[in-house]
DRENPA-648900 format. One record per residue (C-alpha): residue number from 1; x, y, z. Coordinates in steps of 0.001 Angstrom, whole numbers, plus 500000, padded with zeros to 6 digits. Each point is the difference from the previous one (the first is absolute). Layout:
BEGIN
<r num="NUM" x="X" y="Y" z="Z"/>
...
This chain:
BEGIN
<r num="1" x="930685" y="286731" z="697755"/>
<r num="2" x="500286" y="502080" z="503354"/>
<r num="3" x="498588" y="500142" z="503065"/>
<r num="4" x="497464" y="502916" z="500657"/>
<r num="5" x="501147" y="502303" z="502858"/>
<r num="6" x="497982" y="499738" z="502598"/>
<r num="7" x="497843" y="503002" z="501196"/>
<r num="8" x="501832" y="500654" z="503238"/>
<r num="9" x="503499" y="500164" z="497732"/>
<r num="10" x="497984" y="502156" z="497566"/>
<r num="11" x="498909" y="502325" z="502802"/>
<r num="12" x="503393" y="500332" z="501195"/>
<r num="13" x="501525" y="500919" z="496484"/>
<r num="14" x="497226" y="502470" z="499522"/>
<r num="15" x="501227" y="501805" z="502845"/>
<r num="16" x="503435" y="499764" z="499366"/>
<r num="17" x="500024" y="503735" z="498172"/>
<r num="18" x="498567" y="501626" z="502723"/>
<r num="19" x="502930" y="498471" z="502338"/>
<r num="20" x="502424" y="501078" z="498078"/>
<r num="21" x="498162" y="503770" z="499559"/>
<r num="22" x="499751" y="499721" z="503838"/>
<r num="23" x="503685" y="498861" z="500420"/>
<r num="24" x="501246" y="502653" z="497524"/>
<r num="25" x="497898" y="502979" z="501967"/>
<r num="26" x="501547" y="498660" z="503243"/>
<r num="27" x="503697" y="500323" z="498753"/>
<r num="28" x="499358" y="503299" z="498031"/>
<r num="29" x="498472" y="501877" z="503366"/>
<r num="30" x="503356" y="498908" z="501995"/>
<r num="31" x="502122" y="501868" z="497442"/>
<r num="32" x="498044" y="503043" z="500738"/>
<r num="33" x="501388" y="502395" z="502310"/>
<r num="34" x="498405" y="500390" z="503349"/>
<r num="35" x="501263" y="503392" z="500777"/>
<r num="36" x="497592" y="503109" z="500164"/>
<r num="37" x="501494" y="501815" z="497405"/>
<r num="38" x="499860" y="497930" z="497382"/>
<r num="39" x="496446" y="499914" z="500315"/>
<r num="40" x="499735" y="503574" z="499914"/>
<r num="41" x="497192" y="500624" z="496856"/>
<r num="42" x="498587" y="496376" z="501245"/>
<r num="43" x="496314" y="500011" z="502216"/>
<r num="44" x="501077" y="499182" z="503757"/>
<r num="45" x="497777" y="498311" z="502000"/>
<r num="46" x="500186" y="499892" z="503959"/>
<r num="47" x="498571" y="497349" z="502328"/>
<r num="48" x="499856" y="501250" z="503451"/>
<r num="49" x="499274" y="497094" z="503306"/>
<r num="50" x="497680" y="501122" z="502609"/>
<r num="51" x="502508" y="498147" z="502508"/>
<r num="52" x="502790" y="502031" z="499847"/>
<r num="53" x="501156" y="503198" z="497709"/>
<r num="54" x="501773" y="497974" z="497379"/>
<r num="55" x="499365" y="500997" z="496123"/>
<r num="56" x="500761" y="497759" z="497146"/>
<r num="57" x="500530" y="502025" z="496744"/>
<r num="58" x="499294" y="497803" z="496783"/>
<r num="59" x="500433" y="500745" z="496651"/>
<r num="60" x="496739" y="499477" z="498139"/>
<r num="61" x="501351" y="500644" z="496629"/>
<r num="62" x="503064" y="497377" z="500343"/>
<r num="63" x="497773" y="497820" z="502827"/>
<r num="64" x="502970" y="499769" z="502416"/>
<r num="65" x="500482" y="501170" z="503538"/>
<r num="66" x="502558" y="503483" z="500279"/>
<r num="67" x="502462" y="499413" z="502556"/>
<r num="68" x="500329" y="502846" z="502117"/>
<r num="69" x="503363" y="499259" z="501012"/>
<r num="70" x="501791" y="499358" z="496830"/>
<r num="71" x="501313" y="502780" z="498164"/>
<r num="72" x="501014" y="500383" z="496838"/>
<r num="73" x="502976" y="500683" z="497549"/>
Protein backbone atom coordinates (compact mmCIF):
# COMPACT_ATOMS: atom_id res chain seq x y z
CA UNK A 1 0.00 0.00 0.00
CA UNK A 2 1.47 3.44 -0.93
CA UNK A 3 2.41 5.82 1.85
CA UNK A 4 0.19 8.89 2.21
CA UNK A 5 1.65 12.19 1.09
CA UNK A 6 2.51 14.48 3.98
CA UNK A 7 0.62 17.75 4.37
CA UNK A 8 3.70 19.87 3.60
CA UNK A 9 4.42 17.93 0.39
CA UNK A 10 0.76 18.09 -0.61
CA UNK A 11 0.71 21.88 -0.08
CA UNK A 12 3.78 22.23 -2.30
CA UNK A 13 2.26 20.04 -5.00
CA UNK A 14 -0.96 22.05 -4.92
CA UNK A 15 1.02 25.25 -5.57
CA UNK A 16 2.86 23.84 -8.55
CA UNK A 17 0.38 25.05 -11.22
CA UNK A 18 0.51 28.59 -9.84
CA UNK A 19 4.31 28.47 -9.79
CA UNK A 20 4.40 27.36 -13.41
CA UNK A 21 1.97 30.13 -14.36
CA UNK A 22 4.25 32.73 -12.75
CA UNK A 23 7.29 31.32 -14.51
CA UNK A 24 5.50 31.34 -17.86
CA UNK A 25 4.29 34.91 -17.41
CA UNK A 26 7.82 35.98 -16.52
CA UNK A 27 9.21 34.39 -19.68
CA UNK A 28 6.50 35.97 -21.84
CA UNK A 29 7.19 39.42 -20.36
CA UNK A 30 10.89 39.05 -21.17
CA UNK A 31 10.01 38.54 -24.84
CA UNK A 32 7.86 41.68 -25.17
CA UNK A 33 9.67 44.55 -26.93
CA UNK A 34 10.41 47.45 -24.60
CA UNK A 35 10.50 50.31 -27.11
CA UNK A 36 7.68 52.85 -26.95
CA UNK A 37 6.46 52.51 -30.55
CA UNK A 38 5.53 48.86 -30.00
CA UNK A 39 3.16 49.90 -27.18
CA UNK A 40 1.55 52.73 -29.15
CA UNK A 41 -2.08 51.59 -28.69
CA UNK A 42 -1.62 50.43 -25.09
CA UNK A 43 -2.29 52.21 -21.82
CA UNK A 44 0.96 53.86 -20.69
CA UNK A 45 1.54 54.80 -17.07
CA UNK A 46 4.16 57.19 -15.77
CA UNK A 47 5.86 57.24 -12.41
CA UNK A 48 7.72 60.32 -11.24
CA UNK A 49 9.95 60.57 -8.22
CA UNK A 50 9.90 63.65 -6.03
CA UNK A 51 13.66 63.70 -5.56
CA UNK A 52 14.49 63.86 -9.25
CA UNK A 53 13.01 64.64 -12.61
CA UNK A 54 13.22 61.01 -13.71
CA UNK A 55 10.07 59.70 -15.35
CA UNK A 56 9.61 55.96 -15.60
CA UNK A 57 7.08 54.79 -18.16
CA UNK A 58 5.43 51.39 -18.14
CA UNK A 59 2.87 49.64 -20.29
CA UNK A 60 -0.14 48.85 -18.14
CA UNK A 61 -1.49 46.35 -20.67
CA UNK A 62 1.73 44.29 -20.85
CA UNK A 63 2.98 44.87 -17.32
CA UNK A 64 6.52 45.88 -18.35
CA UNK A 65 8.67 48.97 -18.08
CA UNK A 66 9.37 50.83 -21.32
CA UNK A 67 13.04 51.53 -21.95
CA UNK A 68 13.40 55.20 -22.98
CA UNK A 69 16.68 54.47 -24.76
CA UNK A 70 15.65 51.41 -26.73
CA UNK A 71 14.63 52.00 -30.33
CA UNK A 72 12.50 49.71 -32.39
CA UNK A 73 13.36 48.01 -35.65
